N, C-alpha and C positions, 0 to 999 in steps of 0.2 A: 733488044734485050731488057729481060725480066726482073725487077729489082724488089729485094722482099726487105720493109727495114724492120728490126723486131722488138726497138720502142718508138713509141713517140719522137719526135727529134726535129728541133727547129724548119722553119721550112726553108730558110736559104738553102738548104742542103737538097729536100727533097726539089726545089726547083731549079741549081742546078743540073741535076742527074735528069730532068723532064727534057729540059733544053736540048741535053745530047741525045733524046731520044729514048730512053726510057719507061717503061711502065711500069708505074711506083706504085706497089703498096705496102701500106703500114700498120703495122698494129695499136692502133688508136686508141683501144682498152686501157691505157695506160696502166698494164699489171705484167706483171714475167710470168710469161709461157714456160708449162711446161717443156721438158725435153721433148715428149712427144708432140705436146703443139704446138714446140718449132720444126719440127723434120715435119712435119704436116704441110706445114704452110709452105715449106721451101722445095717441095712437090713440086711445084707449081714456078717457079725462080728458078734466073739461071745465073744470078747474082746476089748474097748475104748481103746488106748492111748489117751489123751486130750489135746494139746499144744494151751496156751493160756484161754482168758476167756469166750469163749464160754457160753450161757445163758443155764444150762443144767438143767431149772425148770420141771415141772411138768408133764406140755403137753411133753418135753424130753424123758424123763425116761418113761414116761407111753407108747405113742410110741416108746422105744428099754427096753421096760419090757423084752428084752431074752435075754439080756446080761449079762455074768457072774459075770463082773466087771467093773471099770470104772480107771483107772489111770491116773491120772493129774500130770502133768510134772508143777506143782507151788505150790508154799508154802502157799497160800491161799485158799478161799474153798469156800466162802462167793458167786459164782454164782454157786453152787451145791445146789437142793434144798433135803438137806442131810436125811431130816425125810422119802418123799418118796422115798428114796431109799433104804433106810430102809425098809419100810414098802413093799416092792417089792423084799428085798432081794437081793440085788446089793451092794457088798461089794467098796468103795469107797478110794484111797489113795491118798496122797500127798507127796510132798518132802520137808520135814522142815529139819533146822539142815544147809545142802550143801550149800546155801545160804547165809548164816551170813555174812561172813569174806566181800563177797561180794557190797552188800548190804549195809553194814556197812559204807564200800568205798564210795560208790557213797554219803550217805551221809555225812561223813567226806567232800569228794570234794563239793559239795554245801554249807555249812559253809565256807568252808574259797573263797569261788568264791564269794558270795554274801558277804561276810565280807568284801573283796574287790571291790567290781563289774566289776569282771572282763568278764563275758561275754558282759556284755554292753560296756566297753572297747577296747574287742577284736574287736568289730562290729566296731566303730570308725576307728580302724586302718584300715580294708578291705573298709568300705568305706570313706577313706583319710580327718579324719575327726582329723587325728592325726598330727596339726602344728608348735605347739614349746610345752617347756616345760610353765606350769602354777603351780603354786606354790597352789593352792587353790582349785584345780578341780577337780570336783567326788573324794574327799577323803575318803581314809575306815576306817573304824575301826580294834583295832588288839585283840586278844583270848585272848592273854596269860590270866591266873590269873583268867578267868570272867567264869562263872556258867553256866551250860547247864544242860537240865532240860529236860529228860527222860519221855516220855509219854509213857508207856509199856515196859519195861526193862524186856526184854527177852531175848533170843539170841542173836539176832542183835541188840538191844541197848544196850547191854555188851560190844558187841566188840564195839562200838562207843566209850565207855566211856571212854573201855582201851587202843582206839587211840587218843581221846583229853586231855586225861590225863596225855599219857606218849609225845605228842606232846608240848600240851599249857600249862599244868598243870593246867587244867578245877578241879571247884568242880563241881561236880555233884550229883543231885540232881533229883529228880522222885517221878513218878506216878503208883501205881496198886493197882487194888483191891488187891494183896496180896503183902507181903515184898520179897526180893531177898537177902537172905542173904547171897549170892556170890558177888553179884555186891558191897554189903554191905564192904565185906571183901576186895575185890579184888581194889574194886576202892572209900572205903571213901563212896559211894556212900548213900545218906541221902535220909528218906522215907518222903515225906510232902504229904500235900494235897494238889487235882486240884488246889485250890484259889494259895497254895503257889508255889506251878509250875511256874503259869501266874505271880502274882507280883516276885517275885523273881528271873527267869530266864533270864538269858542275849543272849540266844538258846535256842528255844528247838525243839526237834527235835521227830516227830510221830514214832511212830514201833508200833501197835496194828493191831490185828486182824478188819475188820469193822462188827459192829454187830449195834443192836439196843441200847444199850448204847454208843458207840463211834462215831456213826453218824451223822457229823456236829458238830463235838464236839466244834471245836475251829470255832464256829464265831462270830458275832457283838461284842458279849456281852465280849466274852472269848478276843476278839484281844482288843478291849476297857482294859483291868485288865492288862493288857502285858505294858513292859517297854518300850516307844517312842523308847528308842535302840536297841530294842530286833529282834534279828530275827527268824524267823518262818520256818521247813525245813521238810518238809512231804515224806515218801517213805515206805510210808504205803501202804495206799489208797485214791483214790484220794478225796471217802466221806467220811472221817476223816476232813476234812476246809470244810467251805461252802464257794466256790468261789465266789461270787458276794461279801461277806463282806468282806475278802481276800485283796478285792481287793480294796475297799472304803478303809477299814485301814493304806494300804500302801499309797494312792492316800492322805486320808487324814492326814495321820504324824504319826497314831498311834503306829506300830509297822516301824522299819525300812528297813525290809528286806525280803525277802522270797527267798525259794531255792524247787524247787519242781519238783519229777522223777514221780509224780503219778497228774492227773488233772480229775477232772468230770466234761465233759464226758470225754473219751482217743478214739480217739488223739484230742489233743487242737484246735480248730479251730488258726490258723495260724493270724487269723483278733482282735483276745480275746487282749482286751487291757496289759494284764498282761504283754505282752512280749514287750512291748514299754517302759517298766518301766527300768529309770536306777539301779534299787534296785531290780530288781528279775531273778533268773537264774532257768529255765525250760529246763529236760528234757526231752526225751523218751521213759519211762520206762525199767530205763537200769539198775535196781540195781541189776541183779541178772548176766548181758550178757557177761561173760566171756566164753572164750573155755572150761579152767578148771571147773567153774560152770555146765553151759548148758552140758557138760558133764557128771558129775555128776547126776544133775537133771534128764537128758535121764533116764543115768543106775536106775536109782533107782525108775523110774516109771516103765523102760523094769522088775524089777525084780519082782516089787508088780505082776507084771500083768504075770510071769512063774510060782511065790509061787501059785497062783490060779490055773493055768494049772494044778499042781498035789496036787490039794487040799488042800492045805495049805492058814493059816492065809494069809492075805497083812501085811507086816511090819510095812509098815507107814498107818494102817487103820484110816479112820477118824471117821466110825460110826462105834466103836465095839459093839454095841447090835444089828446087822447082825448078827455077829456069835450065840449071844443067842435067 
């Protein structure tokens, strides 16, 4: 069976595939392929291990309907037309759970960095602007005892809540489509409606899948309802917040600061005015970017392809309906 891997990946996963008899081809150019280039590369493959967020839409899938499976090296799958994949009989898998701790670490990092304007002040040092001690210059805010509101309290959100509770004794509130009894027991999380999340939180951290319901949920109206001292964190998807509305909210002092590991679009333009604000920290989508986590993600994706080779269901299947 021939496997195509769309971006360079850790050798552990490649070695596993080869051990199970796969003929592996890897895009080693370390660049994002155009959709047409990816279609052409997949014509001689039986399965695809997709790294990154290439648009696997209806056109791609119909052009590659011979594929026996697609394994995503990501937890998100909003870039895949799952309905078309199911109709064509192509099982699709993702890599949930293994990146929860690493992504929560980045959310925690952003929360702390924004609260102390750390990126901005570090840039001042590099630019030679640190001249002397100034008692009232660019003061930050403390997190101890504050309220952390989590939008989408799943595994990643719970990991962040545990860190925030342990480090800063933060009060945890959350908004989900359904309650999370585990979080309510472990960190005394309180379930609230969306309006209460906005008005009561000192920090709001987004950990939700991107959907029609969640797209641009944090917009001009939402930012106006937040505390003027609030920090907004997004490590989920860039389209969960409306970027222009966020910029205006920050410029007008409607919220205190923002930390983003995801932007819309990605990569963010170096000329984006968000990057000039002292109370904003932006990272290049590094939520899962540790050796340990990326290794686990790659091997999980490989194991899903191995399952297909032996006519077994993918373990982390996105479209279970394909098997019925």
